[in-house]
N, CA, C and O atoms as a DFTB+ gen file, in Angstrom:
824 C
 N C O
     1  1      87.710     135.791      89.193
     2  2      88.981     135.081      89.013
     3  2      89.149     134.715      87.542
     4  3      88.269     134.088      86.951
     5  1      90.270     135.104      86.954
     6  2      90.519     134.802      85.546
     7  2      90.795     133.313      85.360
     8  3      91.077     132.595      86.319
     9  1      90.708     132.861      84.101
    10  2      90.969     131.452      83.821
    11  2      92.402     131.083      84.190
    12  3      92.651     129.999      84.717
    13  1      93.351     131.990      83.912
    14  2      94.757     131.732      84.248
    15  2      94.936     131.597      85.763
    16  3      95.639     130.707      86.241
    17  1      94.288     132.495      86.507
    18  2      94.379     132.442      87.966
    19  2      93.736     131.159      88.499
    20  3      94.255     130.537      89.425
    21  1      92.603     130.770      87.907
    22  2      91.942     129.531      88.330
    23  2      92.827     128.321      88.060
    24  3      92.905     127.412      88.886
    25  1      93.491     128.305      86.911
    26  2      94.372     127.181      86.569
    27  2      95.506     127.057      87.571
    28  3      95.820     125.956      88.022
    29  1      96.115     128.166      87.917
    30  2      97.209     128.147      88.894
    31  2      96.688     127.685      90.255
    32  3      97.337     126.894      90.940
    33  1      95.511     128.187      90.640
    34  2      94.930     127.774      91.915
    35  2      94.643     126.280      91.922
    36  3      94.931     125.592      92.901
    37  1      94.071     125.775      90.823
    38  2      93.739     124.353      90.750
    39  2      94.995     123.492      90.856
    40  3      94.983     122.463      91.532
    41  1      96.076     123.902      90.195
    42  2      97.326     123.151      90.284
    43  2      97.885     123.196      91.705
    44  3      98.344     122.181      92.229
    45  1      97.844     124.377      92.326
    46  2      98.291     124.511      93.715
    47  2      97.494     123.593      94.621
    48  3      98.066     122.888      95.453
    49  1      96.174     123.596      94.467
    50  2      95.328     122.799      95.361
    51  2      95.506     121.302      95.120
    52  3      95.448     120.510      96.060
    53  1      95.721     120.916      93.873
    54  2      95.953     119.507      93.574
    55  2      97.204     119.002      94.284
    56  3      97.204     117.910      94.852
    57  1      98.267     119.800      94.248
    58  2      99.494     119.423      94.962
    59  2      99.242     119.420      96.459
    60  3      99.711     118.529      97.168
    61  1      98.502     120.412      96.946
    62  2      98.212     120.553      98.371
    63  2      97.503     119.323      98.930
    64  3      97.872     118.831      99.996
    65  1      96.490     118.819      98.225
    66  2      95.688     117.716      98.768
    67  2      96.247     116.338      98.430
    68  3      95.803     115.342      99.002
    69  1      97.208     116.259      97.520
    70  2      97.795     114.952      97.207
    71  2      99.133     114.728      97.908
    72  3      99.668     113.620      97.877
    73  1      99.675     115.767      98.537
    74  2     100.905     115.587      99.308
    75  2     100.593     114.773     100.556
    76  3      99.706     115.156     101.319
    77  1     101.294     113.656     100.794
    78  2     100.983     112.807     101.952
    79  2     101.088     113.569     103.270
    80  3     102.017     114.350     103.476
    81  1     100.138     113.335     104.143
    82  2     100.101     113.956     105.457
    83  2      99.210     113.129     106.362
    84  3      98.831     112.019     105.989
    85  1      98.857     113.633     107.551
    86  2      98.013     112.874     108.480
    87  2      96.675     112.456     107.874
    88  3      96.182     111.368     108.170
    89  1      96.081     113.299     107.033
    90  2      94.798     112.945     106.430
    91  2      94.938     111.743     105.498
    92  3      94.109     110.833     105.515
    93  1      95.991     111.750     104.691
    94  2      96.227     110.625     103.787
    95  2      96.500     109.349     104.571
    96  3      96.003     108.277     104.224
    97  1      97.301     109.473     105.640
    98  2      97.601     108.304     106.475
    99  2      96.312     107.731     107.059
   100  3      96.126     106.515     107.087
   101  1      95.429     108.602     107.520
   102  2      94.179     108.130     108.111
   103  2      93.282     107.475     107.064
   104  3      92.651     106.455     107.343
   105  1      93.219     108.051     105.859
   106  2      92.428     107.436     104.787
   107  2      92.988     106.070     104.407
   108  3      92.236     105.122     104.180
   109  1      94.307     105.978     104.342
   110  2      94.946     104.701     104.022
   111  2      94.630     103.664     105.100
   112  3      94.288     102.522     104.795
   113  1      94.747     104.072     106.349
   114  2      94.460     103.161     107.459
   115  2      93.005     102.710     107.434
   116  3      92.721     101.524     107.605
   117  1      92.088     103.640     107.222
   118  2      90.665     103.288     107.159
   119  2      90.389     102.350     106.001
   120  3      89.672     101.362     106.160
   121  1      90.954     102.651     104.830
   122  2      90.724     101.797     103.677
   123  2      91.227     100.384     103.893
   124  3      90.577      99.416     103.499
   125  1      92.389     100.268     104.523
   126  2      92.975      98.951     104.775
   127  2      92.132      98.134     105.751
   128  3      91.942      96.934     105.553
   129  1      91.629      98.774     106.799
   130  2      90.965      98.027     107.864
   131  2      89.449      97.948     107.726
   132  3      88.840      96.976     108.172
   133  1      88.838      98.952     107.120
   134  2      87.378      99.012     107.081
   135  2      86.790      98.737     105.710
   136  3      85.609      98.406     105.603
   137  1      87.588      98.868     104.658
   138  2      87.039      98.785     103.313
   139  2      86.579     100.152     102.845
   140  3      86.507     101.098     103.629
   141  1      86.268     100.246     101.556
   142  2      85.990     101.545     100.959
   143  2      84.714     102.197     101.503
   144  3      84.735     103.354     101.924
   145  1      83.615     101.458     101.491
   146  2      82.318     102.043     101.853
   147  2      82.323     102.517     103.304
   148  3      81.878     103.628     103.594
   149  1      82.827     101.676     104.226
   150  2      82.817     102.049     105.643
   151  2      83.800     103.164     105.946
   152  3      83.734     103.770     107.015
   153  1      84.716     103.449     105.016
   154  2      85.687     104.526     105.217
   155  2      85.180     105.881     104.725
   156  3      85.796     106.911     104.999
   157  1      84.078     105.882     104.011
   158  2      83.584     107.130     103.425
   159  2      83.273     108.225     104.450
   160  3      83.465     109.400     104.137
   161  1      82.800     107.895     105.665
   162  2      82.611     108.978     106.646
   163  2      83.894     109.742     106.944
   164  3      83.845     110.929     107.267
   165  1      85.046     109.074     106.838
   166  2      86.317     109.760     107.049
   167  2      86.579     110.802     105.971
   168  3      87.077     111.892     106.254
   169  1      86.241     110.460     104.736
   170  2      86.382     111.428     103.638
   171  2      85.383     112.565     103.819
   172  3      85.692     113.724     103.542
   173  1      84.174     112.221     104.288
   174  2      83.170     113.257     104.543
   175  2      83.663     114.241     105.595
   176  3      83.383     115.437     105.511
   177  1      84.397     113.738     106.586
   178  2      84.934     114.620     107.626
   179  2      85.952     115.598     107.049
   180  3      85.984     116.767     107.431
   181  1      86.782     115.114     106.128
   182  2      87.768     115.988     105.489
   183  2      87.072     117.081     104.683
   184  3      87.507     118.233     104.685
   185  1      85.988     116.717     103.993
   186  2      85.246     117.707     103.215
   187  2      84.525     118.701     104.126
   188  3      84.373     119.872     103.780
   189  1      84.081     118.224     105.297
   190  2      83.473     119.132     106.275
   191  2      84.481     120.183     106.715
   192  3      84.182     121.376     106.759
   193  1      85.691     119.710     107.041
   194  2      86.737     120.635     107.471
   195  2      87.126     121.577     106.351
   196  3      87.358     122.762     106.586
   197  1      87.200     121.060     105.131
   198  2      87.567     121.914     103.997
   199  2      86.548     123.033     103.816
   200  3      86.917     124.186     103.592
   201  1      85.266     122.691     103.912
   202  2      84.222     123.704     103.777
   203  2      84.326     124.748     104.880
   204  3      84.202     125.947     104.632
   205  1      84.556     124.268     106.114
   206  2      84.667     125.185     107.255
   207  2      85.867     126.102     107.113
   208  3      85.755     127.310     107.326
   209  1      87.027     125.533     106.751
   210  2      88.241     126.333     106.656
   211  2      88.184     127.313     105.492
   212  3      88.738     128.410     105.576
   213  1      87.518     126.925     104.406
   214  2      87.353     127.864     103.300
   215  2      86.551     129.083     103.762
   216  3      86.878     130.223     103.433
   217  1      85.494     128.811     104.532
   218  2      84.677     129.917     105.032
   219  2      85.455     130.765     106.030
   220  3      85.409     131.994     105.976
   221  1      86.178     130.099     106.953
   222  2      86.934     130.841     107.962
   223  2      88.068     131.643     107.338
   224  3      88.351     132.765     107.759
   225  1      88.709     131.065     106.340
   226  2      89.793     131.782     105.674
   227  2      89.265     133.036     104.993
   228  3      89.910     134.085     105.006
   229  1      88.091     132.915     104.404
   230  2      87.498     134.078     103.761
   231  2      87.194     135.174     104.774
   232  3      87.241     136.361     104.448
   233  1      86.886     134.778     105.988
   234  2      86.568     135.743     107.036
   235  2      87.804     136.206     107.807
   236  3      87.718     137.115     108.632
   237  1      88.956     135.579     107.539
   238  2      90.188     135.984     108.194
   239  2      90.393     135.382     109.564
   240  3      91.303     135.794     110.284
   241  1      89.547     134.385     109.957
   242  2      89.662     133.812     111.293
   243  2      90.952     133.006     111.449
   244  3      91.595     133.058     112.497
   245  1      91.326     132.266     110.413
   246  2      92.545     131.468     110.527
   247  2      93.770     132.361     110.661
   248  3      94.735     131.988     111.327
   249  1      93.744     133.522     110.044
   250  2      94.859     134.463     110.198
   251  2      94.950     134.944     111.635
   252  3      96.044     135.093     112.179
   253  1      93.788     135.189     112.253
   254  2      93.784     135.614     113.651
   255  2      94.347     134.520     114.560
   256  3      95.067     134.810     115.515
   257  1      94.013     133.261     114.258
   258  2      94.503     132.154     115.071
   259  2      96.010     132.066     115.032
   260  3      96.650     131.938     116.076
   261  1      96.595     132.132     113.832
   262  2      98.044     132.017     113.725
   263  2      98.752     133.254     114.246
   264  3      99.956     133.209     114.499
   265  1      98.040     134.346     114.411
   266  2      98.636     135.569     114.944
   267  2      98.665     135.565     116.463
   268  3      99.361     136.383     117.064
   269  1      97.926     134.664     117.095
   270  2      97.857     134.595     118.553
   271  2      98.806     133.524     119.066
   272  3      98.647     132.344     118.756
   273  1      99.797     133.940     119.853
   274  2     100.759     132.986     120.415
   275  2     100.065     131.932     121.267
   276  3     100.338     130.740     121.125
   277  1      99.173     132.362     122.145
   278  2      98.519     131.434     123.063
   279  2      97.626     130.446     122.325
   280  3      97.703     129.240     122.558
   281  1      96.775     130.960     121.429
   282  2      95.869     130.086     120.696
   283  2      96.635     129.078     119.861
   284  3      96.281     127.900     119.828
   285  1      97.682     129.532     119.186
   286  2      98.453     128.629     118.339
   287  2      99.161     127.562     119.179
   288  3      99.169     126.389     118.808
   289  1      99.748     127.958     120.293
   290  2     100.485     127.021     121.136
   291  2      99.567     125.952     121.706
   292  3      99.905     124.768     121.680
   293  1      98.404     126.358     122.223
   294  2      97.461     125.390     122.786
   295  2      96.973     124.436     121.715
   296  3      96.932     123.224     121.931
   297  1      96.601     124.974     120.560
   298  2      96.073     124.142     119.479
   299  2      97.104     123.132     118.996
   300  3      96.783     121.965     118.773
   301  1      98.348     123.587     118.836
   302  2      99.358     122.670     118.292
   303  2      99.747     121.593     119.297
   304  3     100.033     120.464     118.901
   305  1      99.763     121.920     120.602
   306  2     100.127     120.922     121.608
   307  2      99.042     119.856     121.753
   308  3      99.340     118.669     121.891
   309  1      97.789     120.289     121.722
   310  2      96.691     119.316     121.765
   311  2      96.748     118.412     120.529
   312  3      96.619     117.192     120.631
   313  1      96.937     119.017     119.393
   314  2      97.018     118.237     118.158
   315  2      98.196     117.281     118.146
   316  3      98.060     116.129     117.736
   317  1      99.358     117.757     118.595
   318  2     100.552     116.912     118.628
   319  2     100.335     115.707     119.532
   320  3     100.694     114.582     119.184
   321  1      99.745     115.953     120.694
   322  2      99.495     114.856     121.630
   323  2      98.558     113.817     121.052
   324  3      98.762     112.619     121.247
   325  1      97.525     114.267     120.336
   326  2      96.565     113.340     119.756
   327  2      97.205     112.477     118.673
   328  3      96.981     111.268     118.626
   329  1      98.004     113.099     117.800
   330  2      98.656     112.335     116.733
   331  2      99.657     111.332     117.295
   332  3      99.737     110.202     116.812
   333  1     100.420     111.732     118.312
   334  2     101.378     110.812     118.925
   335  2     100.645     109.651     119.594
   336  3     101.089     108.505     119.519
   337  1      99.519     109.949     120.249
   338  2      98.705     108.889     120.856
   339  2      98.256     107.882     119.800
   340  3      98.345     106.673     120.012
   341  1      97.773     108.383     118.662
   342  2      97.340     107.487     117.585
   343  2      98.496     106.631     117.088
   344  3      98.322     105.448     116.792
   345  1      99.685     107.241     116.999
   346  2     100.848     106.501     116.531
   347  2     101.257     105.397     117.488
   348  3     101.505     104.268     117.064
   349  1     101.329     105.710     118.763
   350  2     101.703     104.705     119.770
   351  2     100.672     103.586     119.813
   352  3     101.025     102.408     119.867
   353  1      99.414     103.955     119.790
   354  2      98.351     102.940     119.806
   355  2      98.423     102.068     118.551
   356  3      98.228     100.854     118.622
   357  1      98.703     102.689     117.405
   358  2      98.812     101.928     116.169
   359  2      99.959     100.937     116.192
   360  3      99.834      99.827     115.675
   361  1     101.083     101.330     116.792
   362  2     102.237     100.431     116.891
   363  2     101.908      99.236     117.787
   364  3     102.280      98.102     117.485
   365  1     101.211      99.500     118.882
   366  2     100.892      98.433     119.839
   367  2      99.983      97.382     119.218
   368  3     100.167      96.184     119.436
   369  1      98.999      97.836     118.442
   370  2      98.024      96.885     117.890
   371  2      98.421      96.383     116.504
   372  3      97.662      95.641     115.881
   373  1      99.597      96.773     116.011
   374  2      99.988      96.424     114.640
   375  2     100.081      94.927     114.408
   376  3      99.781      94.451     113.314
   377  1     100.495      94.174     115.428
   378  2     100.708      92.739     115.242
   379  2      99.418      91.935     115.303
   380  3      99.424      90.733     115.038
   381  1      98.322      92.582     115.648
   382  2      97.047      91.865     115.687
   383  2      96.536      91.648     114.266
   384  3      96.670      92.540     113.429
   385  1      95.958      90.495     113.975
   386  2      95.423      90.248     112.627
   387  2      94.394      91.305     112.269
   388  3      93.511      91.628     113.063
   389  1      94.520      91.837     111.064
   390  2      93.592      92.863     110.608
   391  2      92.386      92.199     109.966
   392  3      92.530      91.372     109.066
   393  1      91.207      92.560     110.427
   394  2      89.972      92.036     109.873
   395  2      89.048      93.197     109.553
   396  3      89.049      94.204     110.261
   397  1      88.260      93.069     108.495
   398  2      87.284      94.126     108.228
   399  2      86.368      94.289     109.430
   400  3      85.913      93.294     109.996
   401  1      86.093      95.506     109.824
   402  2      85.258      95.769     110.977
   403  2      84.056      96.601     110.577
   404  3      83.992      97.160     109.482
   405  1      83.114      96.665     111.487
   406  2      81.931      97.496     111.264
   407  2      81.955      98.651     112.258
   408  3      80.990      98.878     112.988
   409  1      83.074      99.377     112.277
   410  2      83.209     100.503     113.189
   411  2      82.081     101.496     112.945
   412  3      81.725     101.774     111.800
   413  1      81.517     102.032     114.033
   414  2      80.426     103.003     113.864
   415  2      80.848     104.152     112.964
   416  3      81.969     104.651     113.057
   417  1      79.923     104.571     112.077
   418  2      80.242     105.657     111.161
   419  2      80.645     106.916     111.909
   420  3      81.525     107.658     111.474
   421  1      79.982     107.151     113.053
   422  2      80.298     108.337     113.831
   423  2      81.727     108.346     114.318
   424  3      82.381     109.389     114.317
   425  1      82.224     107.181     114.741
   426  2      83.601     107.103     115.230
   427  2      84.594     107.405     114.112
   428  3      85.555     108.147     114.317
   429  1      84.366     106.834     112.939
   430  2      85.245     107.082     111.795
   431  2      85.221     108.563     111.426
   432  3      86.260     109.161     111.145
   433  1      84.033     109.141     111.431
   434  2      83.874     110.548     111.055
   435  2      84.584     111.465     112.041
   436  3      85.362     112.327     111.631
   437  1      84.329     111.292     113.331
   438  2      84.877     112.224     114.317
   439  2      86.375     112.082     114.472
   440  3      87.072     113.071     114.699
   441  1      86.882     110.863     114.353
   442  2      88.339     110.666     114.405
   443  2      89.004     111.409     113.241
   444  3      90.000     112.109     113.427
   445  1      88.441     111.245     112.043
   446  2      89.005     111.918     110.871
   447  2      88.885     113.432     111.000
   448  3      89.782     114.168     110.591
   449  1      87.773     113.894     111.568
   450  2      87.575     115.337     111.705
   451  2      88.604     115.945     112.657
   452  3      89.134     117.026     112.397
   453  1      88.884     115.246     113.762
   454  2      89.894     115.739     114.706
   455  2      91.260     115.807     114.034
   456  3      91.980     116.796     114.175
   457  1      91.614     114.753     113.303
   458  2      92.923     114.705     112.648
   459  2      93.077     115.847     111.647
   460  3      94.119     116.501     111.600
   461  1      92.043     116.085     110.853
   462  2      92.166     117.108     109.803
   463  2      92.139     118.517     110.384
   464  3      92.809     119.409     109.864
   465  1      91.378     118.731     111.453
   466  2      91.301     120.072     112.036
   467  2      92.607     120.483     112.683
   468  3      92.988     121.652     112.619
   469  1      93.318     119.514     113.322
   470  2      94.552     119.856     114.030
   471  2      95.769     119.850     113.112
   472  3      96.885     120.116     113.559
   473  1      95.562     119.548     111.838
   474  2      96.676     119.479     110.895
   475  2      97.155     120.895     110.542
   476  3      96.406     121.647     109.919
   477  1      98.385     121.277     110.924
   478  2      98.859     122.628     110.617
   479  2      98.993     122.885     109.126
   480  3      98.938     124.032     108.682
   481  1      99.169     121.820     108.351
   482  2      99.238     121.969     106.897
   483  2      97.952     122.587     106.366
   484  3      97.973     123.346     105.397
   485  1      96.829     122.257     107.005
   486  2      95.558     122.788     106.548
   487  2      95.502     124.298     106.700
   488  3      95.148     125.014     105.764
   489  1      95.857     124.780     107.898
   490  2      95.822     126.223     108.137
   491  2      96.739     126.946     107.163
   492  3      96.350     127.946     106.558
   493  1      97.955     126.440     107.013
   494  2      98.916     127.079     106.115
   495  2      98.420     127.068     104.677
   496  3      98.568     128.054     103.954
   497  1      97.829     125.946     104.263
   498  2      97.349     125.829     102.891
   499  2      96.224     126.786     102.577
   500  3      96.226     127.430     101.528
   501  1      95.263     126.886     103.478
   502  2      94.135     127.779     103.230
   503  2      94.575     129.237     103.266
   504  3      94.110     130.043     102.461
   505  1      95.457     129.579     104.183
   506  2      95.969     130.949     104.228
   507  2      96.733     131.281     102.951
   508  3      96.601     132.374     102.398
   509  1      97.541     130.315     102.489
   510  2      98.299     130.537     101.260
   511  2      97.363     130.721     100.077
   512  3      97.579     131.588      99.230
   513  1      96.321     129.898     100.026
   514  2      95.377     129.984      98.918
   515  2      94.730     131.359      98.855
   516  3      94.580     131.938      97.779
   517  1      94.350     131.875     100.015
   518  2      93.661     133.162     100.015
   519  2      94.618     134.332      99.834
   520  3      94.256     135.349      99.242
   521  1      95.829     134.190     100.338
   522  2      96.770     135.303     100.191
   523  2      97.356     135.374      98.788
   524  3      97.732     136.450      98.324
   525  1      97.436     134.218      98.106
   526  2      98.066     134.183      96.789
   527  2      97.077     134.323      95.637
   528  3      97.415     134.888      94.597
   529  1      95.866     133.816      95.811
   530  2      94.970     133.687      94.665
   531  2      93.729     134.566      94.714
   532  3      93.097     134.789      93.682
   533  1      93.369     135.063      95.876
   534  2      92.188     135.923      95.942
   535  2      92.543     137.312      95.431
   536  3      93.540     137.901      95.850
   537  1      91.722     137.830      94.525
   538  2      91.972     139.145      93.941
   539  2      91.298     140.221      94.790
   540  3      90.081     140.181      94.973
   541  1      92.065     141.184      95.312
   542  2      91.493     142.201      96.199
   543  2      90.483     143.119      95.522
   544  3      89.658     143.737      96.195
   545  1      90.543     143.212      94.190
   546  2      89.638     144.117      93.493
   547  2      88.328     143.457      93.069
   548  3      87.501     144.069      92.391
   549  1      88.152     142.187      93.482
   550  2      86.922     141.451      93.180
   551  2      86.313     141.002      94.502
   552  3      87.041     140.564      95.393
   553  1      85.004     141.100      94.649
   554  2      84.366     140.718      95.906
   555  2      84.624     139.251      96.217
   556  3      84.639     138.404      95.323
   557  1      84.829     138.962      97.508
   558  2      85.169     137.604      97.916
   559  2      84.050     136.629      97.579
   560  3      84.313     135.465      97.278
   561  1      82.792     137.098      97.625
   562  2      81.672     136.223      97.307
   563  2      81.735     135.695      95.889
   564  3      81.471     134.515      95.655
   565  1      82.079     136.548      94.942
   566  2      82.183     136.123      93.546
   567  2      83.284     135.092      93.364
   568  3      83.128     134.132      92.609
   569  1      84.401     135.294      94.059
   570  2      85.527     134.380      93.903
   571  2      85.280     133.030      94.585
   572  3      85.787     132.002      94.137
   573  1      84.497     133.040      95.671
   574  2      84.202     131.788      96.374
   575  2      83.404     130.830      95.494
   576  3      83.499     129.614      95.656
   577  1      82.613     131.377      94.557
   578  2      81.851     130.513      93.661
   579  2      82.780     129.686      92.774
   580  3      82.373     128.646      92.256
   581  1      84.009     130.130      92.594
   582  2      84.993     129.394      91.803
   583  2      85.899     128.577      92.720
   584  3      86.178     127.409      92.446
   585  1      86.355     129.190      93.803
   586  2      87.324     128.551      94.690
   587  2      86.741     127.324      95.388
   588  3      87.367     126.265      95.418
   589  1      85.540     127.469      95.949
   590  2      84.962     126.384      96.757
   591  2      84.707     125.117      95.938
   592  3      85.166     124.050      96.345
   593  1      83.993     125.178      94.794
   594  2      83.787     123.935      94.029
   595  2      85.096     123.287      93.579
   596  3      85.225     122.063      93.598
   597  1      86.063     124.108      93.177
   598  2      87.352     123.566      92.740
   599  2      88.059     122.860      93.887
   600  3      88.525     121.730      93.740
   601  1      88.135     123.533      95.030
   602  2      88.841     122.962      96.176
   603  2      88.167     121.691      96.678
   604  3      88.847     120.701      96.948
   605  1      86.854     121.702      96.807
   606  2      86.145     120.531      97.331
   607  2      86.203     119.354      96.361
   608  3      86.323     118.206      96.790
   609  1      86.119     119.626      95.058
   610  2      86.188     118.539      94.074
   611  2      87.555     117.869      94.092
   612  3      87.645     116.641      94.113
   613  1      88.614     118.663      94.085
   614  2      89.963     118.096      94.107
   615  2      90.244     117.377      95.424
   616  3      90.902     116.336      95.440
   617  1      89.747     117.931      96.525
   618  2      89.938     117.290      97.829
   619  2      89.242     115.938      97.869
   620  3      89.824     114.952      98.319
   621  1      88.001     115.886      97.400
   622  2      87.251     114.630      97.393
   623  2      87.941     113.584      96.519
   624  3      88.093     112.435      96.933
   625  1      88.357     113.973      95.322
   626  2      89.018     113.035      94.409
   627  2      90.288     112.469      95.024
   628  3      90.557     111.273      94.913
   629  1      91.066     113.323      95.669
   630  2      92.331     112.884      96.244
   631  2      92.123     111.851      97.346
   632  3      92.729     110.780      97.314
   633  1      91.277     112.163      98.315
   634  2      91.139     111.280      99.476
   635  2      90.266     110.068      99.189
   636  3      90.416     109.036      99.843
   637  1      89.362     110.172      98.229
   638  2      88.648     108.973      97.785
   639  2      89.614     108.007      97.116
   640  3      89.488     106.792      97.268
   641  1      90.585     108.549      96.370
   642  2      91.581     107.691      95.715
   643  2      92.477     107.021      96.736
   644  3      92.732     105.820      96.639
   645  1      92.964     107.782      97.721
   646  2      93.772     107.180      98.796
   647  2      93.000     106.030      99.440
   648  3      93.549     104.950      99.656
   649  1      91.734     106.267      99.742
   650  2      90.925     105.266     100.432
   651  2      90.666     104.048      99.556
   652  3      90.792     102.913     100.015
   653  1      90.306     104.278      98.303
   654  2      89.955     103.174      97.404
   655  2      91.155     102.275      97.116
   656  3      91.035     101.050      97.149
   657  1      92.310     102.878      96.834
   658  2      93.496     102.078      96.520
   659  2      93.878     101.169      97.685
   660  3      94.219     100.003      97.491
   661  1      93.815     101.718      98.888
   662  2      94.256     100.909     100.022
   663  2      93.159     100.003     100.551
   664  3      93.446      99.057     101.284
   665  1      91.909     100.270     100.196
   666  2      90.849      99.309     100.486
   667  2      91.096      98.045      99.675
   668  3      90.948      96.936     100.189
   669  1      91.476      98.209      98.395
   670  2      91.803      97.058      97.567
   671  2      93.023      96.325      98.071
   672  3      93.050      95.095      98.096
   673  1      94.036      97.078      98.474
   674  2      95.244      96.472      99.015
   675  2      94.942      95.729     100.296
   676  3      95.496      94.661     100.556
   677  1      94.049      96.308     101.106
   678  2      93.692      95.655     102.364
   679  2      93.024      94.315     102.135
   680  3      93.326      93.349     102.836
   681  1      92.120      94.235     101.164
   682  2      91.444      92.967     100.883
   683  2      92.430      91.920     100.389
   684  3      92.232      90.725     100.611
   685  1      93.490      92.359      99.721
   686  2      94.462      91.407      99.186
   687  2      95.459      90.959     100.233
   688  3      96.061      89.893     100.103
   689  1      95.642      91.765     101.277
   690  2      96.725      91.484     102.221
   691  2      96.272      91.272     103.652
   692  3      97.112      91.248     104.552
   693  1      94.966      91.118     103.902
   694  2      94.500      90.941     105.260
   695  2      95.169      89.734     105.911
   696  3      95.199      88.644     105.340
   697  1      95.702      89.942     107.108
   698  2      96.323      88.857     107.843
   699  2      97.745      88.568     107.435
   700  3      98.400      87.743     108.072
   701  1      98.259      89.218     106.389
   702  2      99.612      88.957     105.919
   703  2     100.634      89.658     106.805
   704  3     100.317      90.620     107.504
   705  1     101.877      89.154     106.765
   706  2     102.950      89.776     107.533
   707  2     103.156      91.213     107.088
   708  3     103.532      92.072     107.886
   709  1     102.905      91.472     105.792
   710  2     103.053      92.826     105.272
   711  2     102.255      93.827     106.087
   712  3     102.698      94.954     106.310
   713  1     101.070      93.411     106.534
   714  2     100.205      94.326     107.260
   715  2     100.836      94.824     108.549
   716  3     100.647      95.980     108.929
   717  1     101.595      93.946     109.231
   718  2     102.227      94.358     110.481
   719  2     103.151      95.535     110.221
   720  3     103.106      96.539     110.931
   721  1     103.981      95.408     109.210
   722  2     104.925      96.487     108.907
   723  2     104.211      97.701     108.345
   724  3     104.606      98.836     108.611
   725  1     103.163      97.468     107.571
   726  2     102.398      98.595     107.047
   727  2     101.820      99.412     108.186
   728  3     101.958     100.635     108.213
   729  1     101.168      98.735     109.133
   730  2     100.559      99.461     110.257
   731  2     101.612     100.166     111.089
   732  3     101.373     101.261     111.598
   733  1     102.788      99.540     111.231
   734  2     103.833     100.181     112.027
   735  2     104.407     101.405     111.312
   736  3     104.753     102.396     111.956
   737  1     104.507     101.338     109.991
   738  2     104.934     102.519     109.240
   739  2     103.906     103.631     109.402
   740  3     104.270     104.790     109.600
   741  1     102.620     103.283     109.320
   742  2     101.565     104.275     109.518
   743  2     101.637     104.865     110.921
   744  3     101.454     106.068     111.107
   745  1     101.909     103.998     111.921
   746  2     102.012     104.467     113.298
   747  2     103.170     105.450     113.454
   748  3     103.026     106.489     114.097
   749  1     104.316     105.118     112.864
   750  2     105.477     106.013     112.929
   751  2     105.159     107.340     112.252
   752  3     105.576     108.400     112.720
   753  1     104.416     107.276     111.141
   754  2     104.037     108.515     110.445
   755  2     103.211     109.421     111.350
   756  3     103.427     110.632     111.385
   757  1     102.260     108.832     112.086
   758  2     101.455     109.638     112.998
   759  2     102.332     110.303     114.062
   760  3     102.152     111.477     114.384
   761  1     103.287     109.529     114.606
   762  2     104.176     110.088     115.629
   763  2     105.020     111.218     115.048
   764  3     105.178     112.267     115.671
   765  1     105.562     110.997     113.851
   766  2     106.378     112.035     113.199
   767  2     105.559     113.295     112.968
   768  3     106.023     114.403     113.239
   769  1     104.318     113.124     112.457
   770  2     103.470     114.292     112.231
   771  2     103.168     115.004     113.547
   772  3     103.093     116.232     113.589
   773  1     102.993     114.227     114.625
   774  2     102.734     114.834     115.918
   775  2     103.908     115.650     116.407
   776  3     103.735     116.759     116.915
   777  1     105.120     115.097     116.254
   778  2     106.327     115.818     116.668
   779  2     106.508     117.087     115.836
   780  3     106.832     118.147     116.371
   781  1     106.300     116.972     114.530
   782  2     106.427     118.138     113.657
   783  2     105.394     119.205     114.012
   784  3     105.688     120.401     113.988
   785  1     104.182     118.759     114.342
   786  2     103.144     119.709     114.732
   787  2     103.541     120.432     116.008
   788  3     103.376     121.647     116.122
   789  1     104.074     119.668     116.981
   790  2     104.473     120.283     118.241
   791  2     105.588     121.290     118.086
   792  3     105.693     122.238     118.864
   793  1     106.435     121.082     117.066
   794  2     107.579     121.998     116.852
   795  2     107.281     123.067     115.834
   796  3     108.134     123.914     115.569
   797  1     106.093     123.059     115.253
   798  2     105.788     123.973     114.159
   799  2     105.578     125.386     114.639
   800  3     105.229     125.633     115.794
   801  1     105.800     126.312     113.715
   802  2     105.542     127.734     113.943
   803  2     104.649     128.243     112.825
   804  3     104.789     127.790     111.689
   805  1     103.745     129.158     113.098
   806  2     102.909     129.699     112.032
   807  2     103.754     130.516     111.072
   808  3     104.856     130.945     111.416
   809  1     103.232     130.736     109.850
   810  2     103.965     131.458     108.837
   811  2     104.311     132.857     109.322
   812  3     103.470     133.572     109.865
   813  1     105.561     133.227     109.115
   814  2     106.000     134.561     109.468
   815  2     106.462     134.702     110.893
   816  3     106.865     135.792     111.300
   817  1     106.418     133.609     111.687
   818  2     106.823     133.699     113.086
   819  2     108.135     132.972     113.278
   820  3     108.321     131.900     112.704
   821  1     109.044     133.507     114.056
   822  2     110.342     132.900     114.286
   823  2     110.528     132.734     115.784
   824  3     111.563     132.236     116.226
């Protein structure tokens, strides 16, 4: 991969991981309620998914998934239902005073992993990255040595920042009326993402 191609890829990926979506909403929610350190398993889950999807994209598995009507439909409906459930649950508990909790690391990790895996933005982003930036005349192994560190570094920086900023905000606003509306906005975001996921179509399909 040339330096020019790497620069374009890095800019694309920076926009990709900083655009607000379900992952950002979950990091914000974790930071607000759990604090920065206890939220780190959620960021680790996003990096786990990023590593997996980078490998699968290189192997063409994600392309096969979006090419299958049945697989895509089942995956998107399960994902949509989960996001809507999180949104409804978030709205119901929004009025409860927010206190720092010691939620098990495993729960934070697996919840974040489910959210990031079912995010259609992820599949589209990884497919776009490989279709636009991978050079067919260079072996995929050589290019992965550049793509993977760049993608994982930018992904980590983005979601650590989301988590850290709102961990600070959470400490300043715990128990405040602002939190009720904040949680309800987050809940609505989850529902919206769920509805969009349920109505989504893979690239190239009408």
